[in-house]
C-alpha positions in Angstrom: 11.6 -5.1 6.8 11.4 -2.4 4.0 12.0 -4.7 1.0 12.0 -1.9 -1.6 14.7 0.0 0.4 16.8 -3.2 0.8 16.5 -4.0 -3.0 17.4 -0.5 -4.0 20.4 -0.1 -1.7 21.6 -3.6 -2.4 21.5 -3.3 -6.2 22.9 0.2 -6.4 25.7 -0.6 -3.9 26.6 -3.8 -5.7 26.8 -2.0 -9.0 29.2 0.5 -7.4 31.2 -2.3 -5.8 31.5 -4.1 -9.1 32.8 -1.0 -10.8 35.4 -0.4 -8.1 36.3 -4.1 -8.2 36.8 -4.0 -12.0 39.1 -1.0 -11.6 41.2 -2.5 -8.8 41.5 -5.9 -10.5 42.7 -4.3 -13.7 45.3 -2.3 -11.7 46.5 -5.5 -10.0 46.8 -7.4 -13.3 48.7 -4.6 -15.0 50.9 -4.1 -11.9 49.7 -0.5 -11.4 48.6 -0.8 -7.8 50.3 2.5 -7.1 47.1 4.1 -8.4 44.9 2.3 -5.9 44.9 5.3 -3.6 43.3 7.4 -6.3 40.6 4.8 -6.8 39.8 4.7 -3.1 40.0 8.5 -3.0 37.4 8.9 -5.8 35.2 6.2 -4.2 35.1 7.8 -0.7 34.7 11.3 -2.2 31.7 10.0 -4.2 30.2 8.5 -1.0 30.6 11.9 0.8 29.1 13.6 -2.3 26.1 11.3 -2.2 25.6 12.1 1.5 25.7 15.8 0.6 23.2 15.2 -2.2 20.9 13.4 0.3 21.1 16.3 2.8 20.4 19.0 0.1 17.5 17.0 -1.3 15.9 16.6 2.1 16.3 20.3 2.9 14.9 21.2 -0.5 11.9 18.9 -0.2 11.1 20.1 3.3 10.3 23.6 2.1 7.1 22.6 0.3 3.5 22.5 1.8 0.1 21.8 0.5 -0.5 21.2 -3.2 3.1 22.2 -4.0 4.4 19.5 -1.7 2.1 16.9 -3.4 3.3 18.0 -6.9 7.0 17.8 -5.8 6.5 14.3 -4.3 4.6 13.2 -7.4 7.4 14.6 -9.7 10.0 12.8 -7.5 8.2 9.5 -7.9 8.0 10.0 -11.7 11.7 10.9 -11.8 12.6 7.8 -9.8 10.5 5.6 -12.0 12.1 7.1 -15.1 15.6 6.6 -13.6 14.9 3.0 -12.7 13.6 2.2 -16.1 16.5 3.8 -18.0 19.0 2.2 -15.6 17.6 -1.3 -16.2 17.5 -0.9 -20.0 20.9 0.7 -20.1 22.3 -2.3 -18.2 20.6 -4.6 -20.6 22.2 -2.8 -23.6 25.6 -2.2 -22.1 26.1 -5.3 -19.9 28.8 -6.7 -22.2 30.5 -3.4 -22.7 30.8 -1.8 -19.2 33.9 -3.7 -18.1 35.6 -3.1 -21.5 34.8 0.6 -21.4 36.2 1.0 -17.8 39.4 -0.9 -18.8 39.8 1.3 -21.9 39.5 4.4 -19.8 42.0 3.1 -17.3 44.5 2.1 -19.9 44.4 5.6 -21.4 44.9 7.3 -18.0 47.7 4.9 -16.9 49.5 5.5 -20.2 49.3 9.2 -19.7 50.0 8.8 -15.9 46.9 10.9 -15.4 46.1 10.2 -11.7 43.2 12.7 -11.7 41.6 10.8 -14.5 41.6 7.6 -12.5 40.2 9.4 -9.4 37.5 11.0 -11.6 36.6 7.6 -13.2 35.9 6.0 -9.8 34.3 9.2 -8.5 31.8 9.7 -11.3 30.8 6.0 -11.6 30.2 5.7 -7.8 28.6 9.1 -7.5 26.1 8.2 -10.2 24.9 5.2 -8.2 24.8 7.3 -5.0 22.7 10.1 -6.5 20.3 7.5 -8.1 20.0 5.9 -4.6 19.1 9.2 -3.0 16.3 9.9 -5.5 15.0 6.3 -5.2 15.0 6.3 -1.4 13.2 9.7 -1.2 10.5 8.3 -3.5 10.1 5.3 -1.2 9.9 7.7 1.8 7.1 9.7 0.1 5.0 6.6 -0.1 5.9 5.6 3.5 8.0 2.5 2.5 11.5 3.8 3.6 13.2 1.7 6.3 16.7 2.9 7.5 17.9 -0.5 8.8 16.9 -2.2 5.6 18.9 0.3 3.6 22.0 -0.3 5.8 21.5 -4.0 5.5 21.3 -3.8 1.7 24.6 -1.8 1.7 26.4 -4.3 4.0 25.2 -7.4 2.0 26.2 -5.8 -1.3 29.7 -4.9 -0.1 30.1 -8.4 1.3 28.9 -9.9 -2.0 31.3 -7.7 -4.0 34.2 -8.9 -1.8 33.2 -12.5 -2.3 33.0 -12.1 -6.1 36.4 -10.4 -6.5 38.2 -12.5 -3.9 37.2 -15.5 -6.0 35.6 -17.2 -2.9 32.5 -18.1 -4.8 31.2 -17.7 -8.4 28.0 -15.7 -8.4 25.5 -15.8 -11.3 25.2 -12.1 -11.8 23.0 -12.5 -14.9 20.2 -14.2 -12.9 20.7 -11.7 -10.0 20.2 -8.7 -12.2 17.3 -10.3 -14.1 15.4 -11.0 -10.9 16.1 -7.6 -9.3 15.2 -5.8 -12.6 11.8 -7.4 -12.6 11.3 -6.4 -8.9 12.4 -2.8 -9.7 10.2 -2.5 -12.8 7.1 -3.5 -10.7 8.3 -1.1 -8.0 8.6 1.6 -10.6 5.1 0.9 -11.8 3.9 1.5 -8.3 5.8 4.8 -8.2 4.1 5.9 -11.4 0.7 5.1 -9.9 1.6 6.8 -6.6 2.8 9.8 -8.6 -0.5 10.1 -10.4 -2.3 9.9 -7.0 -0.2 12.8 -5.7 -1.1 14.8 -8.8 -4.7 14.0 -8.3 -4.6 15.2 -4.8 -3.0 18.5 -6.0 -5.7 18.9 -8.6 -3.3 18.6 -11.5 -4.7 15.3 -12.9 -8.3 14.2 -13.3 -8.8 10.8 -11.6 -11.7 10.1 -14.1 -13.4 7.8 -11.6 -12.5 7.3 -7.9 -12.4 4.7 -6.7 -12.7 2.5 -9.7 -13.1 -0.5 -7.3 -12.6 -1.1 -3.6 -11.3 -4.5 -2.4 -9.8 -3.4 0.9 -12.4 -5.6 2.7 -10.8 -8.6 0.9 -7.2 -7.5 0.9 -6.6 -4.5 3.1 -3.7 -2.4 1.8 -2.9 -1.6 5.5 -2.8 -5.2 6.5 0.3 -7.4 6.7 0.0 -8.9 3.2 -1.5 -5.7 1.7 1.4 -3.6 3.1 3.9 -6.0 1.6 2.3 -5.9 -1.8 2.0 -2.1 -1.6 5.6 -1.8 -0.7 6.9 -4.1 -3.5 4.3 -3.8 -6.3 2.4 -0.6 -5.5 -0.8 -2.4 -4.5 -3.8 -0.1 -3.9 -7.1 -1.5 -2.6 -9.1 1.5 -3.8 -7.4 3.2 -6.7 -8.8 5.7 -9.2 -9.2 4.8 -12.8 -6.3 7.0 -13.8 -4.0 5.2 -11.3 -5.0 1.8 -12.7 -4.5 3.0 -16.3 -1.1 4.5 -15.5 0.1 1.3 -13.7 -1.0 -1.0 -16.5 0.1 1.4 -19.2 3.6 1.5 -17.7 3.8 -2.3 -17.4 2.5 -2.6 -21.0 5.0 -0.1 -22.4 7.9 -1.8 -20.6 6.8 -5.2 -21.9 6.6 -3.9 -25.5 10.1 -2.3 -25.3 11.6 -5.3 -23.6 10.3 -7.9 -26.1 11.4 -5.7 -29.0 14.7 -4.6 -27.5 16.9 -6.7 -29.8 14.9 -5.6 -32.9 15.2 -1.9 -31.9 18.9 -2.3 -31.3 19.5 -4.0 -34.6 17.6 -1.2 -36.4 19.7 1.5 -34.7 23.0 -0.2 -35.3 23.3 0.1 -39.1 22.3 3.8 -38.9 25.2 4.5 -36.5 27.6 2.5 -38.8 26.7 4.2 -42.1 26.8 7.7 -40.6 30.4 7.3 -39.4 
């Protein structure tokens, strides 16, 4: 089973499902279900748009060969790692404000009877998750960890969980869920950074410094059952270059520093925004 593929599609689909659920619940509570068709229209249009983005990305990526292909794949891995990182910290910062923001936008559109605004709200929110998924899955494909069935399973489970949450069948602790998946995605992103560096080394863009810096494949083969699992989830490499090791540890260290100082950074920025207004 492709665990990275499952985690990515599961989390991204659940985020989209939660957004759509928040919109629909608000429309029900305010007795404005006549706008539901615009929500579903925006949602399905975003799904189609995500499919088009996936097709165009694959066509574009297929046009490269040699060093250019390695540079493109490495750049895609860096972009995916950056997106994963910003997504996680954005969720950390905005987790208490997302629902309020959506409801405020909906209230404004309903008051103005602006159906296109409701359509666009659902479309943009879902399309963002879809495009992120396309980039993440292409990055997993470049490192040989993409699994189609795992991706489909992630989508199905996420949609089912979204239904369970909003139908009130069972209360789910989403805080713990997002905390666990965030840790997994950060470690996966660290692996993408190291793999991206490897691709740039292969293309002659980055100096590996020393290669390999160690080789423990005789102890834990990266192509074995356990090694393949660790490679898929954490970016394990049995014989990395020194630059790959430094990039992996550097990324983890940077994320740890930002995370443990997140509240302090936010409090420093808050007064500046207040006094300037």
